[in-house]
MILOTOR-467896 format. One record per residue (C-alpha): residue in three letters; x, y, z. Coordinates in steps of 0.5 Angstrom, whole numbers, plus 500, padded with zeros to 3 digits. Layout:
<rs>
AlaXYZ
...
</rs>
This chain:
<rs>
Met500500500
Glu503507498
Asp503512503
Ile497517504
His501523501
Thr503519494
Leu496516494
Arg493523494
Glu498526489
Lys496520484
Gln489521485
Lys490529484
Ala494528478
Phe488523475
Phe483528477
Ala487533473
Thr486529466
Gly478531467
Lys476523466
Thr473523472
Gly468528470
Asp466525464
Leu458522465
Lys459515462
Phe466514466
Arg462516472
Ile456511470
Gln461506469
Gln464506475
Leu458506479
Lys456500476
Thr462497477
Leu461498484
Arg455495484
Lys458489481
Ala463489486
Leu458489492
Val454483489
Ala460479488
Tyr463480495
Glu456479498
Asn459472501
Arg465475504
Ile461481507
Ile456477510
Gly462473513
Ala466479515
Leu460482519
Met459475522
Lys466476525
Asp466483527
Phe459483530
Arg456476529
Lys451480525
Pro445476522
Pro446475514
Phe439478513
Glu441484517
Thr447484513
Ile443484506
Thr438489508
Thr442494512
Glu449494508
Ile448491501
Gly441492499
Val440499501
Thr447501498
Val445497491
Glu439501491
Glu442507492
Ile447506486
Asp441504482
Tyr437511484
Val444515482
Val445512476
Lys438513473
His438520475
Leu445522474
Lys445525467
Lys439530469
Trp443532475
Thr450533471
Lys446538466
Pro447545467
Lys441548471
Lys437554468
Val435559474
Pro431566473
Thr435572471
Pro433579475
Ile430584470
Leu436588472
His440584467
Met434583462
Phe436579456
Ser442575460
Lys441568462
Ser443565468
Arg445558469
Leu448553475
Tyr454549472
Pro456543477
Glu463541478
Pro467536482
Tyr471538488
Gly477534486
Val480529491
Ser475527497
Leu476523503
Val471519506
Val472517513
Gly467511515
Thr465508522
Trp464501525
Asn457500526
Tyr455499519
Pro462499516
Val459498509
Gln453502508
Leu456508512
Val462508508
Ile460506501
Ala454511501
Pro458517501
Val463514496
Val457513491
Gly456521492
Ser463522491
Met463518485
Ala457521482
Gly460528483
Gly466526479
Asn471526484
Cys477521486
Thr476518493
Ile480516498
Ile477511504
Lys479511511
Pro474505514
Ser474504521
Phe479499524
Ser474497530
Ala470493525
Gly477490522
Ala474484518
Thr470488514
Ala475493513
Asp480488510
Val474486505
Leu473493503
Tyr480494502
Asp480487497
Met474489494
Ile476496492
Asn483494490
Glu480488486
Tyr475493482
Phe478500482
Ser485503480
Pro488506486
Glu489513483
Tyr481513482
Leu478510488
Ala482507494
Val482504501
Val487505506
Lys490500510
Lys491500518
Thr498502519
Pro501506525
Gly500513525
Val495512519
Tyr489516522
Asp494522523
Gln497522516
Val490522513
Leu488528517
Ser495532515
Glu493531508
Gln489537504
Phe483534501
Asp478538497
Tyr472535501
Ile472531507
Phe466526509
Phe466524516
Thr461519520
Gly462518527
Ser462520534
Ile461528536
Gly468528539
Val472525533
Gly468530528
Lys471536532
Thr478533530
Ile476532523
Met473539523
Glu479542526
Ala484538521
Ala479541515
Ser480548518
Arg487548517
His486547509
Leu479551509
Thr476544506
Pro469543506
Val466538510
Thr460534512
Leu459531519
Glu454525520
Leu455525528
Gly449522533
Gly446524539
Lys440522544
Ser435521539
Pro428521543
Cys422517541
Val415520544
Val409515545
Asp403518546
Glu397515550
Asn393514543
Val397509540
His396501537
Leu400498543
Lys403492539
Thr405495533
Thr408501537
Ala412496541
Arg414492535
Arg417498531
Ile420501537
Leu424494539
Trp426493531
Gly429500531
Lys432500538
Phe435493537
Leu437492530
Asn445491530
Ala444490538
Gly442498538
Gln449500535
Thr445505530
Cys446512530
Ile439513529
Ala436508534
Pro431511539
Asp436512545
Tyr430513550
Leu423513550
Val418519553
Val412515554
His405518557
Lys404515564
Asn397513562
Ile400507558
Lys407506561
Asp405499564
Glu401497558
Leu407499553
Met412495558
Thr408489558
Ala408489550
Leu415491549
Gly417484554
Asp412480550
Glu414482543
Leu422481545
Lys420474546
Thr417474539
Phe423477536
Tyr429473540
Gly426468544
Thr426467552
Asp434467551
Pro436472546
Ser443470547
Lys441463543
Ser438467538
Ala441467531
Asp438474529
Tyr441478535
Cys448481534
Arg454482539
Ile457488541
Val463490537
Asn469490542
Gln470490549
Arg471498550
Gln464499547
Phe462493551
Asp465496558
Lys461503556
Leu455500556
Val456496563
Glu457503566
Met451506563
Leu446500565
Gly447503572
Asp443499578
Ser439493577
Glu433496580
Asn432500574
Val432494569
Ala425492567
Ile427487561
Gly434484560
Gly440486563
Glu444480562
Tyr451481559
Asp457477558
Arg464480557
Glu467474554
Thr462473548
Leu460481548
Tyr453479549
Phe449484552
Ala442483552
Pro436487549
Thr435491556
Val429496558
Leu430501564
His424504568
Asn424509573
Val430513571
Asn431520571
Trp436525568
Glu441523573
His441516571
Pro448514567
Ser444512561
Met441519560
Lys448522560
Asp450521553
Glu448517547
Ile448510549
Phe449506542
Gly447499544
Pro441495547
Ile439499553
Leu433503552
Pro431508558
Val423509559
Leu421516562
Thr414518563
Tyr410525562
Glu403527563
Thr402533558
Leu405534551
Asp408541553
Glu412537558
Ala414532553
Ile417537548
Asp421540554
Met424534555
Val426533548
Lys429540548
Asn433538554
Tyr438535550
Thr442538544
Lys439537537
Pro439530536
Leu440526529
Ala433523529
Leu426524533
Tyr420519533
Val413520535
Phe408515536
Thr401517536
Arg394517532
Asn393524534
Lys395529528
Lys396535532
Thr400532537
Trp405529532
Lys405536528
Arg406540535
Ile412535536
Ile415536529
Asn414543529
Glu417545536
Thr423541536
Ser429541532
Phe432534529
Gly436531523
Gly430527521
Gly425522523
Cys419518523
Val411518525
Asn409511527
Glu416508525
Thr423508526
Leu429508522
Ser426508515
His427515513
Ile434513512
Val433509506
Ser429514502
Pro433517496
His428523497
Leu429524504
Pro436528505
Phe439525511
Gly444529516
Gly444532523
Val443539526
Gly448542531
His451537535
Ser448531531
Gly452534525
Met452538518
Gly450537511
Arg446532508
Tyr446526503
His442520500
Gly439521493
Lys441527489
Ser443530496
Ser449526495
Phe451528489
Asp450535491
Thr454534497
Phe460532493
Thr459538487
Asn460545487
Tyr455549483
Lys458555479
Ser454561478
Val454564471
Leu451569468
Lys451570460
Lys450577457
Pro449579450
Trp453585447
Phe447589446
Pro443592449
Asp448595453
Leu445599459
Phe449606459
Leu445608466
Arg450604470
Tyr457607467
Pro460614470
Pro459620469
Tyr453619474
Lys448624472
Lys443627477
Tyr437625474
Arg440617474
Phe439618482
Gly432619482
Leu431613477
Leu436609481
Lys431610488
Lys425608484
Tyr428602481
Phe430599488
Arg423602491
Ile427606496
</rs>
């Protein structure tokens, strides 16, 4: 593997040839990426099984399938997106024409995360390729088996001067951040996101940061209990809760709290049986460091309503629901990023909204209710990246819904056309004919022009 500086210089030189900007080249490379993902399906499944004991069904649905769909959508619409876009021209520039010309940035850096180590790496890469850029990928080495497979896959199907994955070597992270890229896309924690942004600022490099936070789930008293319980559990315990947009805590109306807890327990048994450790459909925690954080967040056993069992040797952490927690409980101090679900209660909608506002702006918000006024108030009066009504997670897979955070949960959007836009610079160009040539704007400025000027601007 070449050092990062040499690799970036080669990509810079290849980008300068103009080849990556060609529409046919972009589409061809995207189709090659799709082909690679399909060809490496079994190796990806095996790697994620090694990293997480992730069920093949979840690997197909949350890693390979959604990424292939993203590629197909981009390929279908890319020709339209790359055309210059006509925009209105003010009357002051009568007879002129205004257009936006999309152009690639150059060499992009995509820094991936470990919880969905294929989807959350390849999806932004799709945007970078669609935008006509060269790309260097720095995967998360916490999911080491998957990182190795990504390296092999990209190395087999692509020239490193166009698309490359860096390998784990001493100091590689610092080397990557010391280089000057034309765009940086990062998915991960808030702390590392600050480091990325600081490094980017040294070169004035634009960034997209997909971070996280405590994503709330508000449950009104007027819901279908069984469906609500199922959808919450699916969104929370998919990938053993290691999902940046998983419901981080529930805010439940006090009148249905007990009924909902019963429904959650019943549906969990349906999902994973009486002993989830024996279920082939339940993941493991990625490593012992992350596991130990979860043990600290669990707190006292008196708050455990469901689950609470764990085994550090096998990295098994049971699907766990906590009740009678308050804002001082360890699980409410930071993003959980694991299979622990605290339940808080509220009496009035105003109280629930205030509880959501108690934290910094989350990446996602969910609300379950039959009442239209209720969900509209929550959505209109709180700030968050994206979310769902009577559902969890699913907004992330729509190419028509740009995905991203706000405030501490991130900046920038991607998916669908937003991925193309993220990795594209739009040049604003006004084209004016030789005639007519408005003499009024040229010196010397006659006094009568001043009145005309004020009249035009309505001053």
